[in-house]
N, C-alpha and C positions, 0 to 999 in steps of 0.2 A: 234865733228866729228873727225875721224882719218882716215888715209889712208896709204896704202902700194903700192909701185910701183916697178915692176920688169919686165924686158924684154918686155916693151911696154904695160903691163897690169897694171891697177890700181884698187885696191879694196878700196872703200870708205865705211866706216861703220858709221852710225848715230844712237846713242842711245838716245832715246827720242828727235827726231829732233825738233828744234825750227824754228822760222821765219827766222833767219839768215842762218841756214843750208839750208832751202828750197830755199831762195834767191840765195845762192851760187850755188846750183845745177842748178837753172834756168839760171843763167848768164854764167855758165862755160860749160854746156853740152847741146848738141842739142837733147833734150828729148821732146817728144810730151807733150803738155800742159795737156792732159787728164791723162797721166801717172803721171805727177807731182801732179795733183789733187788727184788721187787715192793713191799716196804715202803718202799724208798727212791726208787721211781719214781712220779712223779705220773701219774694216769690220769683220763680223763674218763668212763670207763665203770665202773659198779659191777660187782662180781664176787664169787663165792665159790669158793675153791679148796681141795680137801681133799688134804692130804699125809699121809704115813705117821704122823707124830708131832705134827701141828698142823693147825689150820684157819685159813685166811687169808681175810679179807673186806676189800673196799673199798666203802664207802658214801659218799653225799654228803648233807650236811645243809643245808637251806635257811637261809642266814644273811642278815642285812640290812645293807646299806651305807647308813648315814644320810646320807652326803654325796651319793651318787648317787641315793638314794631308790629303791633297787631291791634285789631278792633275788639272791643269787649262791650257787653250790654250794660248800660247804666240804668238802673231802675228808677222810675219816677212815679210816685203815688200821688193821686189827685183826688181831692174831695170838692164837689161843687154843691153849694147851697144857693138859696134865693139871692143872697147878696155877698157871698164870699167865694173866693177861689183859694184853696189851701193846697200847697204842693210840698212834698217831702222827698228827699233823696239822700242816700248814704254818701255818694261821691259827688264831687263838684261837677256840675254840667255847665260848661262855659257859655253855651248859647243862651241858656236860661238866665245865668248871672248877668250877662251883657244886656239882655232884654229888661230884666228887673232894674238894673242900675240906670238904664236909659229912661224908664218910666219914673224912677225916683228923682232924677235930676232935671228932667225936661218936661215942663208943663204942657207944651204942645203935643208931645207924644202921649201924655196921660189923657189929654182930651180926645186924642184920636183913638186910643185903644180901650179906654175905660169909661166911655159914655154909653155903652150898651149894658149887657148883662155879664155875669161871670162866665157864661158859656161863650159869649163873643170874645172875651179875653182868652179863654181856653183855645178857641180856634186860632187866634193870632199866635199864641204860643206854639201850638202844634205845627202851624205853617212854618214858623221860624226854625223849629227843630228839624223838620223834614227838608226844608230848602238848604239847611246847612250841610246836608249830606252830599249835595252835588259837588262842591269844591273838593271834598274828600275823595269822591269817585274820580274827579279830574286828576287828582294827584296819583291815584292808583293807575290810571291810564297812562300818565307820564312815566311811571316806573315800568310799566309793561313795554312802552315804546323804547325806553332805555335798554331793557333786557333784550329786546329784538335786535337793536343796533349792536349790542355787545356780542350776541351769539354769532352774527355773521361777520364779526371782526376776528373771530377765532378764539374768543374767551369763554368757550363752553364750560370748562371746569369751574371757573369763578361764578358762573351764572346758576349752577346747580342750587346753591343755597339761596340766592336771590329769588329764584323762581319759587322755592319752597316758602319763603317768607311772604311773597305776594299771594300765593295760593291760600295760605292760612288766613291772611287778612281778608281776602275775598270771601272765604268760607265763613268766617266769624261775622262778617258784615251781613251775609245772606241769612245766617241763623238768627241774627238780631232783628233784621228788617221785616222778613216775611210774616211773622205772626202779628205784626202791628196792623196789617191790612184788615183783619177781622175786627179790631177795635174801632177803626175808622168807619167801617161798614156798619157796626153796631150803633155808633153815634148818629149816622145818617138815617138809621131806620128806627131808633128807639122811640118809644111812646112815653115821653116824660115831659111834664110842664117846664122842666129846667132847660129843655132843648126846644126852642121855638121852631116852627115850620120853616121860617125864612132862613134859618141856619143850616137846615139839613142838606140843601144843595151844596153849601160850602164845605161841609164835611165830606160829601161825596166827591167834591173836587180834590180833597186831600187823598182820597183813595186813588185818584188818577195820578197824583204826584208820587204816591207809593209805587204804583205800577211802573212809572217811568224810571224810578230808581232801580226797581227790580230788573227791568229790561237792560239797563246799563250794566248791572251786576252780572246778568246772564252773558252779555257780550264779553265782559272782562273775564269771566270764568272760562268761556270757550276759547278765548284768545290765549290765555296763559296756559291752558292745557295743551293747545296746539303747539305753542312755543316750547313747552316742556318736552313734548314728543320729538320735535325737531332738534332740540338741544341734545336729547339722549341719543338720537340717531347720529348726529355729527360727532358727538363725543365717543360713541362706540366705534364709529368708522375710524377715528384717529387712533384709538387703542388697537383696533384690528390691523391697521397699517403698521404700527410699531411692532406688534407681535409677528406680523408677516415678515418684516425686515429681519427681526432677530432670529426667526426660524430659518430663513434663507441663509443668513450669515452662519448659523450653526451647521447647516447642511453642507455649505461650501467648505467649511473647515474640517468636515469629517474625513475626506481623502488625505488631507495633511496629517491628521491625527493617526489614521491607519498606517500611512507611510512611515511616520516616526516610530510607531509601535513595532513595525516589521524590522526597522533598522536597529531597534533596541534588543532584538533577540540575541541571545548569547551563542552565536554560531561563529566558526572560524573564518568562513568565507563571506564577508560583506563586500559588495561591489565597491570598488575604489577605496577600500579600507586602508590600503597602504599609501594612497596618494596624499600629498601635502595639501591638495585642494579639495579633499573629500567633503569637508564641511560645506564649502560653497556650492559644490556640485549637488549634494543632497538637498541643500536648502533651495536651490534653483529648481530642482526636479519637483519638490513638494509644492512650491509656489506655482509651477507650471501645471501640475495636476489640478490645483484649485482653480486656476484660470480656465482650464478646459472645462471643468465642471460648471463654472459661471457661464461660459459660452453656450454650453448645452442647455442650461436653464433659460438663457435668453432666447435661444433658438426655439425652444418649446413654449415660449411666452409665459414662463412661470414667474419672471421678474420683469 
């Protein structure tokens, strides 16, 4: 647990809060017991709950797993009182950590962000968390551009897995981001003394930021799906061309096989059977038959 205090406002951040952290919050802050219970219980659904003396929020932040190469939701629980902002999260959220450390070490930033109310500080935090998604989406766009370039360079097979990885990343990003819009809308419309009227337009502006992120995700989703379809078409065309070649090769060899089988019959009168050049004659005839077959295929435009 760590805290920053400035101008009557205290921000307490708990990373992976334990029993001692929860006990400290219960004993030192007048927070509704249900809010404390929700603070300690993981949830997959974002929510905003108004209590008599506090406001409780659960939101999810799109975080990136570099090993799995995909986005996953990082839960952030928030309690707002008249003079405290309390945040709790199981996993490290680097945007929040950077913001917290900046306020802890730079007095100018503390005066800028902590001269209002805890809700003003919450707005600044949510703005940073949302704005940090844009560079991530830019990175996704760069990967999509790379995939497009590789597809049309003939690397369709290699791109099958790359496309799947990007599709999963975009899907998980969408699943995390979309539900947060209702939370931001609730903050801009809530009737609570902890959210002043002057702040409501700012939270509404965050809804606009969420929509811009969503529109970018929609564009990425449509693009990667189109590229997947194109890649599959080109890949299938290559396979069909190989199968067509192998099929034609097999058909052209059929006359040679038939001719060899006829010669293999155990009969006394094989043409040129007594000739010293019989092997070369029959080999030439079988090759000639295959050449004639290939010429007929070419004339019929089958090859």
